C-alpha positions, -999 to +999 in steps of 0.1 A: -268+031+120-255+005+095-249-026+117-219-035+096-200-007+112-198-027+144-177-053+125-149-028+119-118-033+141-097-004+155-072+010+130-036-001+138-026+034+149-055+036+173-044+003+188-009+016+191-021+047+210-040+024+233-011+002+242+011+033+247-014+050+270+003+059+302+038+054+289+058+086+287+088+091+264+120+104+280+118+141+288+137+164+264+139+139+236+121+146+203+100+116+191+112+098+161+080+086+141+089+054+123+055+039+127+035+055+099+043+054+062+040+091+056+067+104+032+087+132+047+109+141+017+100+175+002+072+177-023+087+185-057+085+221-068+069+212-101+039+200-083+036+231-061+041+253-092+013+235-111-011+238-081-004+276-079-007+282-117-041+265-118-055+276-085-082+297-102-096+264-116-110+258-081-140+278-094-149+249-118-166+216-110-143+188-121-157+157-139-154+124-122-137+108-152-109+133-152-092+155-178-082+137-210-048+153-205-044+136-171-055+102-184-030+105-213-002+115-188-010+084-168-010+062-199+024+077-209+038+069-175+024+033-176+041+027-210+074+041-198+074+022-166+060-011-182+070-012-219+050-044-224+018-026-213-004-007-237-037+008-225-064+030-239-062+062-220-099+069-223-114+035-213-087+019-193-075+046-169-095+064-142-080+091-119-088+086-082-082+104-050-053+082-039-053+045-036-069+043-002-104+056-011-103+039-045-095+005-030-124+009-006-148+021-033-139-007-057-151-033-033-185-016-031-187-018-069-175-054-074-190-074-045-224-091-052-236-104-019-271-109-032-261-136-056-238-152-030-245-145+007-211-161+013-192-138-010-156-135+000-129-109-003-094-125+000-066-105+014-029-111+023-022-114+060-006-090+073-025-065+052-036-029+047-067-026+069-087-008+042-091-042+025-109-057+055-131-027+062-142-024+025-151-061+024-172-060+056-191-028+046-198-044+012-215-073+029-187-098+021-167-121+044-130-114+047-106-144+043-068-143+045-038-159+028-010-158+053+024-143+042+049-165+060+087-160+064+110-159+046+093-145+015+064-128+032+041-132+002+006-148+002+005-185+005-026-192-016-024-229-006-032-218+030-067-208+019-093-234+026-105-251-006-141-245+005-135-207+004-123-204-032-157-209-049-170-179-030-141-155-037-152-125-057-122-103-052-085-108-043-064-080-030-027-081-039-001-057-025+032-058-043+056-043-031+040-056+000+029-035+030+044-042+056+073-064+043+083-048+010+082-082-007+076-083-045+057-109-064+076-128-091+063-138-125+058-173-112+038-159-083+015-141-107+012-172-129-001-191-099-026-165-090-038-161-126-044-199-127-066-196-097-084-166-113-091-187-144-105-215-122-127-194-100-134-161-119-126-135-092-114-099-098-078-090-088-071-056-073-034-050-072-023-023-048+010-010-062+014+023-044+050+014-034+061+004-069+085+033-074+105+029-041+130+003-050+168-003-051+180-016-085+153-036-101+119-021-108+092-043-092+070-063-116+035-049-120+003-068-124-005-055-159+031-062-169+029-097-155-003-103-175+013-090-207+044-112-202+022-142-197+001-135-229-030-124-209-052-093-212-065-071-184-098-088-180-108-088-143-075-071-134-070-036-120-039-019-108-039+010-083-011+035-080-006+069-064+016+099-062+018+098-024+050+077-021+063+081-056+063+119-055+062+127-018+027+142-021+004+123+003-017+154+008-024+157-029-046+127-028-040+117-064-036+084-081-052+063-108-066+029-116-058+010-148-069-022-164-102-039-173-123-013-193-156-030-183-148-029-146-137+007-149-169+017-166-189+004-137-164+019-112-169+053-129-207+050-126-203+042-089-179+071-084-202+096-101-226+090-073-199+086-047-187+122-053-150+116-058-140+139-086-104+153-084-101+191-084-086+206-115-056+221-098-047+187-084-052+171-119-028+196-135-003+190-107-007+153-113+001+157-150+033+175-141+042+147-116+035+117-139+055+133-167+086+138-146+110+110-135+139+131-122+123+138-088+114+101-085+150+090-091+161+114-064+135+101-040+148+066-045+184+078-039+174+092-006+157+060+005+187+039-007+210+061+014+188+055+045+188+017+040+225+016+033+232+032+067+204+019+089+204-018+080+240-025+088+236-008+122+205-029+130+223-061+119+247-056+148+219-069+170+188-079+149+181-101+120+175-071+098+170-076+061+167-053+031+132-054+015+127-061-022+112-026-024+092+001-004+106+021+025+098-004+052+119-027+073+099-057+086+120-065+117+118-096+137+121-087+174+145-107+196+120-120+222+090-124+199+069-098+217+063-070+192+041-050+215+066-050+243+094-041+219+074-011+207+066+000+242+103-003+252+115+018+223+089+045+231+096+045+269+134+044+266+142+063+234+110+081+221+111+059+190+078+049+175+074+017+155+043-003+147+038-038+162+032-063+134+003-081+151-017-048+146-014-053+108-026-089+108-054-112+120-052-145+138-060-171+112-067-199+137-030-209+140-015-177+153-011-141+141+014-140+112+024-104+121+033-112+158+069-111+166+077-084+140+076-046+139+072-024+109+098+004+107+091+032+081+123+049+071+105+082+064+122+105+090+154+124+080+185+103+075+202+115+108+171+106+128+168+072+112+205+064+119+203+077+155+171+056+161+189+025+148+219+031+170+196+036+201+177+003+193+210-016+191+223-001+223+191-009+242+191-045+231+228-051+234+225-040+270+194-062+276 
């Protein structure tokens, strides 16, 4: 077996199951799953209709590069969403099977551990665990930039100066998972300056970009354009999972540096990650429609508008910049105990923040927080918030 597999740490949800082992929820109470970011709003009918209409295309092998019509739909969406951004649909867009597999696969394409045995992938901390696993299996070291309160965005100055010359890839997640924080233009300017100095690739995970309140989050390609830069060594990753409530569709795309995407396509041709034609046609329908996305945002806004004021009766709850997460500071600082109490007393599932982060030598930046995903129906989210307040007001 590949010995690098032994470096992988248990996934956050596996760790959650472990700490909940032997703890029973109250009898007769239905669990409220707020621990996993799986959208629960209905998948739009236009996606289901397109899947049905093109179901006979399952008899055809798809190409890894994707239909020209899909790439053009992705380019149209990019230009609508980010008017400053103009891309060549043929060379600067690549359909992928959701952001998760693409983020992992990109690292295998980019990292060159032969030229530098100390090659580094730099990640925010807390982070999406795919970043770490992809780095380790590519033969790189993983290093972290902590995301401290109150902004919860990467502090690039926290990275040891000796690490930067070895950094080959930097992961960015904006809107951030788990905090929902969004990078500003000044944040991007700072990171681009580091990129100019050290020459690393930037992979921007933007899968939450369409879940926001009033101001659309700044994207990496948009930031580059506003700063007079091109897309060299810059790739954005996005998906229909959150935007269109279609996590099972496994559809997204990568856009940016044409040279990187050409190498990525070569890798993916061998990797076997072509998107089926029915999914491609369903994706075209989804990327070309904004009405269902606006309704999706409205539903999340309604949840935040009702849940946050309830939580603020007892907790220091804040609205995120974007996403459907609340990054909640727990009263006594013990996020694991907090999660166990909610499950034991109220059948509410939340994710301890320490499971989403790593100890960087001076503590775990996720400890003392829990991630709450407002994905359950509105009534369940409200009831869960009321139960949390009642439990901790009585404590």
